[in-house]
Structure formats: structure tokens, C-alpha cells
FIGULUM-431375 format. One record per residue (C-alpha): residue number from 1; x, y, z. Coordinates in pm, 1 decimal. Example, Ala and Ser with C-alpha at 12.3 -4.5 7.8 and 13.67 -1.06 7.14 Angstrom:
{node 1,{1230.0,-450.0,780.0}};
{node 2,{1367.0,-106.0,714.0}};
//
This chain:
{node 1,{-359.9,1838.4,2178.7}};
{node 2,{-605.0,1995.9,1935.6}};
{node 3,{-972.7,2009.6,2042.0}};
{node 4,{-1244.0,1810.9,1865.4}};
{node 5,{-1441.1,1950.4,1574.8}};
{node 6,{-1795.3,2076.0,1615.3}};
{node 7,{-1884.3,2116.5,1246.4}};
{node 8,{-2087.8,1795.1,1228.9}};
{node 9,{-1933.9,1689.9,896.3}};
{node 10,{-1883.7,1322.2,814.7}};
{node 11,{-1548.2,1239.1,657.0}};
{node 12,{-1478.1,930.5,447.0}};
{node 13,{-1117.1,857.4,355.3}};
{node 14,{-1019.2,618.6,75.6}};
{node 15,{-709.8,394.6,106.7}};
{node 16,{-567.2,537.5,-215.9}};
{node 17,{-497.6,865.8,-36.1}};
{node 18,{-303.6,690.2,241.5}};
{node 19,{-106.1,485.9,-11.9}};
{node 20,{-21.6,798.9,-212.6}};
{node 21,{102.9,990.9,92.2}};
{node 22,{307.3,695.2,214.9}};
{node 23,{458.5,643.7,-131.1}};
{node 24,{538.0,1016.2,-159.0}};
{node 25,{714.7,1016.5,178.8}};
{node 26,{907.3,696.5,103.0}};
{node 27,{1036.7,827.4,-230.8}};
{node 28,{1146.3,1161.0,-84.5}};
{node 29,{1313.2,994.7,213.6}};
{node 30,{1498.5,755.7,-18.1}};
{node 31,{1623.3,1045.4,-227.4}};
{node 32,{1746.4,1232.0,80.9}};
{node 33,{1904.5,918.0,228.7}};
{node 34,{2124.3,758.9,-42.0}};
{node 35,{2319.0,435.8,18.9}};
{node 36,{2605.2,436.6,267.4}};
{node 37,{2866.9,430.9,-8.5}};
{node 38,{2729.5,754.6,-148.3}};
{node 39,{2693.0,915.7,193.0}};
{node 40,{3057.1,839.9,275.3}};
{node 41,{3176.7,1063.4,-7.8}};
{node 42,{2940.8,1350.7,78.2}};
{node 43,{3000.3,1651.9,297.8}};
{node 44,{2902.9,1665.9,663.4}};
{node 45,{2572.8,1822.1,765.5}};
{node 46,{2440.5,1985.7,1076.9}};
{node 47,{2218.8,1812.2,1331.7}};
{node 48,{1908.1,1995.2,1206.7}};
{node 49,{1977.1,1896.3,848.1}};
{node 50,{2031.6,1536.5,956.2}};
{node 51,{1696.9,1530.5,1136.8}};
{node 52,{1523.6,1672.4,830.4}};
{node 53,{1687.0,1410.1,607.4}};
{node 54,{1567.9,1136.0,840.3}};
{node 55,{1211.3,1272.6,854.4}};
{node 56,{1147.2,1490.6,548.4}};
{node 57,{807.6,1655.5,515.9}};
{node 58,{604.9,1613.0,199.0}};
{node 59,{308.4,1816.8,82.3}};
{node 60,{16.7,1765.3,-151.7}};
{node 61,{-352.6,1826.3,-215.1}};
{node 62,{-645.1,1595.2,-143.8}};
{node 63,{-937.0,1587.6,-384.2}};
{node 64,{-1286.9,1444.2,-365.7}};
{node 65,{-1650.9,1538.7,-340.6}};
{node 66,{-1882.1,1684.7,-79.0}};
{node 67,{-2247.4,1589.4,-75.6}};
{node 68,{-2438.9,1769.8,193.9}};
{node 69,{-2267.3,1702.6,525.4}};
{node 70,{-2056.5,1415.9,389.9}};
{node 71,{-1702.1,1479.7,264.5}};
{node 72,{-1542.9,1191.8,73.2}};
{node 73,{-1169.2,1210.2,-3.6}};
{node 74,{-1092.9,996.1,-307.9}};
{node 75,{-744.6,1087.2,-431.6}};
{node 76,{-445.9,1316.5,-387.6}};
{node 77,{-159.7,1467.8,-583.1}};
{node 78,{182.2,1602.3,-487.2}};
{node 79,{280.2,1967.1,-452.9}};
{node 80,{607.8,2156.2,-450.3}};
{node 81,{713.3,2337.6,-133.7}};
{node 82,{921.1,2654.7,-150.7}};
{node 83,{1151.9,2656.2,155.9}};
{node 84,{1251.8,3019.7,103.1}};
{node 85,{897.9,3149.3,155.2}};
{node 86,{760.1,2848.4,351.2}};
{node 87,{466.8,2828.9,108.2}};
{node 88,{347.4,2599.2,-165.9}};
{node 89,{434.8,2664.5,-528.2}};
{node 90,{110.6,2829.2,-641.7}};
{node 91,{174.0,2805.7,-1018.3}};
{node 92,{245.6,2433.6,-989.0}};
{node 93,{-72.8,2390.5,-783.2}};
{node 94,{-286.5,2567.4,-1043.0}};
{node 95,{-135.8,2360.0,-1323.7}};
{node 96,{-199.2,2031.4,-1142.2}};
{node 97,{-551.3,2144.2,-1055.5}};
{node 98,{-624.2,2212.4,-1421.4}};
{node 99,{-489.2,1872.5,-1529.1}};
{node 100,{-682.9,1681.6,-1264.3}};
{node 101,{-997.6,1873.6,-1350.9}};
{node 102,{-981.5,1731.5,-1703.5}};
{node 103,{-946.7,1374.0,-1576.2}};
{node 104,{-1178.1,1401.0,-1274.0}};
{node 105,{-1432.2,1673.6,-1354.4}};
{node 106,{-1646.2,1591.3,-1048.9}};
{node 107,{-1359.0,1615.7,-799.0}};
{node 108,{-1267.0,1934.4,-616.7}};
{node 109,{-973.3,2030.9,-399.7}};
{node 110,{-1086.9,1960.0,-45.2}};
{node 111,{-763.5,2049.8,130.7}};
{node 112,{-404.8,1937.0,160.9}};
{node 113,{-186.0,1675.4,325.5}};
{node 114,{152.0,1656.0,491.2}};
{node 115,{359.0,1428.9,714.6}};
{node 116,{457.7,1477.8,1075.7}};
{node 117,{364.6,1396.1,1432.4}};
{node 118,{135.9,1693.7,1495.5}};
{node 119,{8.4,2011.2,1334.3}};
{node 120,{216.0,2323.5,1404.9}};
{node 121,{198.3,2698.5,1345.2}};
{node 122,{374.3,2677.4,1007.5}};
{node 123,{100.5,2442.6,887.4}};
{node 124,{-159.7,2708.6,962.3}};
{node 125,{10.5,2949.0,718.7}};
{node 126,{-18.7,2691.3,439.5}};
{node 127,{-375.7,2620.7,546.6}};
{node 128,{-469.7,2988.0,518.2}};
{node 129,{-309.0,3012.1,174.2}};
{node 130,{-549.4,2746.8,42.5}};
{node 131,{-863.5,2916.1,171.8}};
{node 132,{-909.1,3105.0,-155.1}};
{node 133,{-951.8,2767.3,-329.7}};
{node 134,{-1164.5,2609.4,-57.8}};
{node 135,{-1294.5,2830.7,220.9}};
{node 136,{-1294.7,2537.6,465.7}};
{node 137,{-1001.9,2313.7,364.8}};
{node 138,{-920.3,1991.9,547.0}};
{node 139,{-573.5,1893.0,658.9}};
{node 140,{-474.6,1524.1,636.5}};
{node 141,{-166.6,1449.0,846.6}};
{node 142,{20.4,1117.4,822.1}};
{node 143,{262.1,1026.3,1098.7}};
{node 144,{543.2,819.3,938.7}};
{node 145,{691.6,716.7,1274.3}};
{node 146,{650.5,344.5,1340.3}};
{node 147,{463.5,262.7,1660.0}};
{node 148,{400.4,-110.3,1703.9}};
{node 149,{175.0,-50.3,2005.0}};
{node 150,{-63.1,168.7,1803.3}};
{node 151,{-360.6,-15.7,1657.1}};
{node 152,{-528.9,270.4,1472.5}};
{node 153,{-409.8,422.0,1146.6}};
{node 154,{-145.9,696.4,1193.9}};
{node 155,{-365.1,940.2,1001.1}};
{node 156,{-532.0,1247.8,1148.5}};
{node 157,{-777.0,1481.2,975.3}};
{node 158,{-796.7,1840.5,1092.2}};
{node 159,{-1047.9,2113.9,1028.2}};
{node 160,{-999.5,2481.2,1104.8}};
{node 161,{-1230.8,2673.3,1336.5}};
{node 162,{-1218.8,3030.9,1460.0}};
{node 163,{-1176.2,3056.5,1836.1}};
{node 164,{-1143.6,3375.2,2038.4}};
{node 165,{-795.8,3381.9,2192.0}};
{node 166,{-698.4,3686.2,2400.0}};
{node 167,{-998.9,3870.8,2259.8}};
{node 168,{-892.6,3807.7,1897.4}};
{node 169,{-1063.5,3548.1,1672.0}};
{node 170,{-796.1,3316.7,1537.4}};
{node 171,{-815.8,2996.6,1329.3}};
{node 172,{-695.4,2681.1,1502.2}};
{node 173,{-676.9,2316.1,1401.7}};
{node 174,{-939.7,2081.0,1548.1}};
{node 175,{-952.5,1703.1,1529.7}};
{node 176,{-1230.1,1536.3,1333.4}};
{node 177,{-1326.4,1171.1,1311.2}};
{node 178,{-1332.2,976.4,984.9}};
{node 179,{-1409.9,634.4,843.9}};
{node 180,{-1233.0,431.5,576.9}};
{node 181,{-1439.6,394.4,260.3}};
{node 182,{-1336.6,157.2,-18.4}};
{node 183,{-1453.6,55.8,-362.6}};
{node 184,{-1399.1,-280.3,-529.8}};
{node 185,{-1085.6,-173.1,-717.9}};
{node 186,{-926.2,-39.4,-399.0}};
{node 187,{-1003.6,-358.0,-207.6}};
{node 188,{-836.7,-565.7,-477.7}};
{node 189,{-532.3,-337.2,-483.2}};
{node 190,{-491.2,-333.2,-106.1}};
{node 191,{-527.4,-711.8,-93.1}};
{node 192,{-263.1,-744.9,-366.6}};
{node 193,{-21.0,-519.3,-178.5}};
{node 194,{-80.7,-712.1,143.2}};
{node 195,{11.3,-1040.5,-26.7}};
{node 196,{326.8,-919.0,-200.0}};
{node 197,{634.0,-1132.4,-140.0}};
{node 198,{902.8,-980.6,85.8}};
{node 199,{1193.9,-812.8,-88.5}};
{node 200,{1446.4,-1042.5,82.1}};
{node 201,{1297.0,-1344.8,-92.5}};
{node 202,{1160.5,-1511.0,220.0}};
{node 203,{1057.4,-1873.7,210.4}};
{node 204,{701.6,-1996.7,177.5}};
{node 205,{700.4,-2088.2,547.5}};
{node 206,{795.7,-1732.9,641.9}};
{node 207,{519.8,-1588.9,422.4}};
{node 208,{266.0,-1833.5,566.4}};
{node 209,{368.3,-1742.4,921.0}};
{node 210,{329.8,-1371.0,844.0}};
{node 211,{-11.4,-1435.5,685.3}};
{node 212,{-133.2,-1640.0,982.6}};
{node 213,{-0.4,-1376.6,1222.5}};
{node 214,{-203.4,-1112.1,1040.2}};
{node 215,{-517.3,-1326.6,1057.4}};
{node 216,{-459.1,-1389.7,1427.9}};
{node 217,{-418.5,-1017.9,1496.9}};
{node 218,{-738.3,-939.2,1305.1}};
{node 219,{-938.4,-1203.3,1494.5}};
{node 220,{-792.1,-1083.1,1823.5}};
{node 221,{-891.5,-723.8,1749.4}};
{node 222,{-1241.2,-833.2,1642.4}};
{node 223,{-1280.9,-1033.4,1963.0}};
{node 224,{-1170.9,-739.1,2178.0}};
{node 225,{-1416.3,-502.2,2007.9}};
{node 226,{-1703.3,-749.8,2041.9}};
{node 227,{-1615.1,-790.6,2409.5}};
{node 228,{-1623.1,-412.1,2460.2}};
{node 229,{-1962.3,-392.3,2286.9}};
{node 230,{-2096.5,-678.3,2498.4}};
{node 231,{-1978.9,-518.0,2822.0}};
{node 232,{-2132.9,-188.6,2712.5}};
{node 233,{-2469.9,-353.5,2646.2}};
{node 234,{-2460.2,-538.1,2978.0}};
{node 235,{-2387.2,-213.4,3162.2}};
{node 236,{-2671.2,-45.2,2973.0}};
{node 237,{-2909.8,-326.4,3066.9}};
{node 238,{-2814.6,-296.3,3434.6}};
{node 239,{-2872.8,76.6,3424.4}};
{node 240,{-2512.2,169.4,3501.8}};
{node 241,{-2497.9,389.0,3190.6}};
{node 242,{-2777.1,573.6,3010.0}};
{node 243,{-2956.5,402.6,2723.2}};
{node 244,{-2846.9,515.2,2375.9}};
{node 245,{-3110.0,431.1,2116.9}};
{node 246,{-2893.8,500.1,1812.2}};
{node 247,{-2636.3,242.5,1923.9}};
{node 248,{-2907.8,-12.2,2004.0}};
{node 249,{-3051.7,29.8,1655.2}};
{node 250,{-2709.7,-35.1,1500.0}};
{node 251,{-2659.2,-347.7,1711.8}};
{node 252,{-3009.8,-468.4,1627.3}};
{node 253,{-2944.8,-416.9,1255.9}};
{node 254,{-2621.7,-613.9,1283.3}};
{node 255,{-2788.7,-903.2,1463.4}};
{node 256,{-3076.3,-916.2,1215.7}};
{node 257,{-2829.6,-964.2,930.7}};
{node 258,{-2673.9,-1274.4,1091.1}};
{node 259,{-2963.1,-1524.6,1044.2}};
{node 260,{-2958.8,-1452.5,670.0}};
{node 261,{-2663.4,-1690.6,640.2}};
{node 262,{-2871.4,-1974.4,792.1}};
{node 263,{-3179.8,-1943.2,575.2}};
{node 264,{-3311.1,-2223.2,352.9}};
{node 265,{-3244.0,-2022.0,37.0}};
{node 266,{-2881.8,-1971.7,141.7}};
{node 267,{-2837.5,-2346.8,199.4}};
{node 268,{-2986.0,-2427.7,-143.2}};
{node 269,{-2769.2,-2171.7,-319.2}};
{node 270,{-2461.7,-2286.9,-127.9}};
{node 271,{-2518.8,-2655.2,-211.4}};
{node 272,{-2584.3,-2570.0,-576.3}};
{node 273,{-2263.0,-2370.2,-605.5}};
{node 274,{-2071.5,-2637.7,-414.3}};
{node 275,{-2198.0,-2911.2,-649.9}};
{node 276,{-2110.5,-2697.8,-952.0}};
{node 277,{-1755.5,-2659.7,-822.5}};
{node 278,{-1726.5,-3034.6,-765.8}};
{node 279,{-1858.3,-3101.2,-1115.9}};
{node 280,{-1607.4,-2861.0,-1266.2}};
{node 281,{-1326.0,-3031.2,-1073.6}};
{node 282,{-1449.0,-3373.6,-1192.1}};
{node 283,{-1462.3,-3257.2,-1554.1}};
{node 284,{-1115.5,-3106.9,-1523.3}};
{node 285,{-980.0,-3441.8,-1397.5}};
{node 286,{-1149.6,-3628.1,-1684.0}};
{node 287,{-1008.3,-3381.8,-1935.3}};
{node 288,{-660.6,-3423.8,-1788.5}};
{node 289,{-688.8,-3804.1,-1801.2}};
{node 290,{-811.3,-3792.1,-2162.3}};
{node 291,{-518.4,-3566.2,-2254.5}};
{node 292,{-270.7,-3807.7,-2094.6}};
{node 293,{-430.1,-4100.4,-2275.6}};
{node 294,{-403.2,-3917.1,-2607.2}};
{node 295,{-34.1,-3856.9,-2545.4}};
{node 296,{20.1,-4228.4,-2470.8}};
{node 297,{-171.4,-4328.6,-2786.5}};
{node 298,{26.3,-4083.4,-3000.1}};
{node 299,{355.8,-4216.7,-2865.2}};
{node 300,{243.7,-4577.7,-2923.5}};
{node 301,{136.7,-4501.0,-3280.2}};
{node 302,{464.2,-4324.9,-3349.8}};
{node 303,{665.7,-4618.5,-3219.3}};
{node 304,{452.4,-4874.1,-3409.1}};
{node 305,{480.4,-4684.6,-3737.1}};
{node 306,{858.5,-4665.6,-3696.7}};
{node 307,{886.6,-5044.0,-3659.2}};
{node 308,{644.6,-5101.4,-3951.0}};
{node 309,{864.1,-4895.2,-4184.0}};
{node 310,{1159.2,-5121.7,-4102.9}};
{node 311,{953.6,-5421.9,-4224.0}};
{node 312,{972.4,-5620.6,-3906.9}};
{node 313,{797.0,-5672.3,-3581.4}};
{node 314,{925.4,-5529.4,-3257.4}};
{node 315,{1146.5,-5767.0,-3063.9}};
{node 316,{1022.2,-5852.1,-2719.2}};
{node 317,{1292.9,-5866.7,-2453.7}};
//
């Protein structure tokens, strides 16, 4: 396992990058794994080729901005990999970089991404090849393998550091922590994707069950994290673990934000908005009733005029 980073940089990863990598991998895997009817007519392949077709690797660049010690990864684009030289297509990279520079002039190439379970020696060769663009590139690795027991995102961000190995300084990959950063447009998009209907046309009950299961899992995870924080604070109060002022300040800031929802101003604003919603619902019902009445009156007038043209009165049964 790679050691932890000591650079002190703060990384913020946007969901768009994860969605792009996942979409890239899914498209490539679908192309390499055609339907069974097509595969039946194809030629046989070796075991190594079959494993590659099941888990193809994709490559691309990640772009964003760096402000001081904070690196924020906003977007990504795909790259072509040359299997004969085990390197990225440099001309294609330069062309894509030029195009993205016109659209996003403030974004720079921060590193690259790929798919797999762990970083290997071949990845270091690609990493070194990008050091002329960014002297300290980052490596975003997405693990496409499905692990239902894993609660964290299957995304790892690596940095490269020089360590002395056998008396020779060599670059190695080191783990670095990151946080998920979103903007309003990304939150709307992710929420839309999460509420898409299943491709098999599942019933409303199935969709509701899946939605409630997701809510239950989220509440369960929140409860477990609050319990861990509570146990940590209790142990700190008893003196079992040393006091950490930075964590106490974060907890205090969180607790101070809770009473804001119980203030008098919040109650007044809430009641005002609630009454406005009720008034709008009442007006909508009145408008609907008036529309129905107009339709009844129009039908009555049409029927009455028809009988008047015949010169007689309508016969009552």
C-alpha cells in the first residue's frame, strides 16, 4: 500500500470528474464487450485478452485550478493511449489542451486519471511523461470493481514524492486525502441522475422502495458517524485521549449553527412562507373551480341555443 502524502495540499474533487471517468469506462467496456450474438461469431481470444476486455483501462486528464495550498479539480477530458509504446498520444493531448484552454481559460492541467485497483509501475511512466506540463501532477484512480461492503467512494488521489530507495532518489506514488466539492449545477445534475427510472421499467413501488432504502442508508451512516464523534468527545472529556482544539472548534461551530433553526425570525419566515403556499393552493383550487364552471356554462349555452334554433322548448323526460 502506498504511503500517505506529506505535501500538505488540500484537494477538492468535483462530482463531474467522477461521472466523466465512470462514463468513459462504461463506454469503452461496452465497446469491448458486444452482445452475445456478436461474440458468438467472433474469434477466440486468450485469457489475458479476455481479462482486459472485462476490465479495460481508460486514460484522461484532469483540469482545475490551484490557489495557494488548495487544489480544486473541476473537470476532465479523455486521452488516447498508444499500446505499442505504453504512453499517451502526445499530439492528441496538446490538441485537447488547446481546445479546453479556449473554453476554460482559467483551468490548467493538474494531472491525469485512469481506472484500476491500484497504481503500478507502468502508471509511473505515464506520470513522468506529464511532468513537463505540470511538475507535480496528480493521479486520480477510479476502481470500477463493485464492492457492496465499501462505504467510501472508490476513488483514490495520488501524488508523487521522491524517496531514497537503495541510495537512489526515485519517485513513488503516495496517497492523499480529498473532499467532495459541489456547485449548484452539479447538485442538480447528481440529484437528477439519482432519480432516473430504471432501464427495466420498474414499477412505482420498486422505485419508492429503492428511494426509501437510499434514505435509510444515509440516515444510518449519519447516525454511525455522530455516534463515533460522540464517543470520541466522551473519551476526550474523560482524559483517555489527548484534547484536540481544532476538532473541538469544528464541533462547537456545528452546534452553534443548530439553534438558528429555532429562532423567532425563522418561525416568522417559516409561517409566512407556509401561509403563502396555502394561499397559492387555495387560489389554484378557486381557479380550477371557476374553469369547470365556465365549461358547464358554455355547454349549457350551446345546448340551449341548439334547441332555440329548432323553435321549440326542450322536452323534459
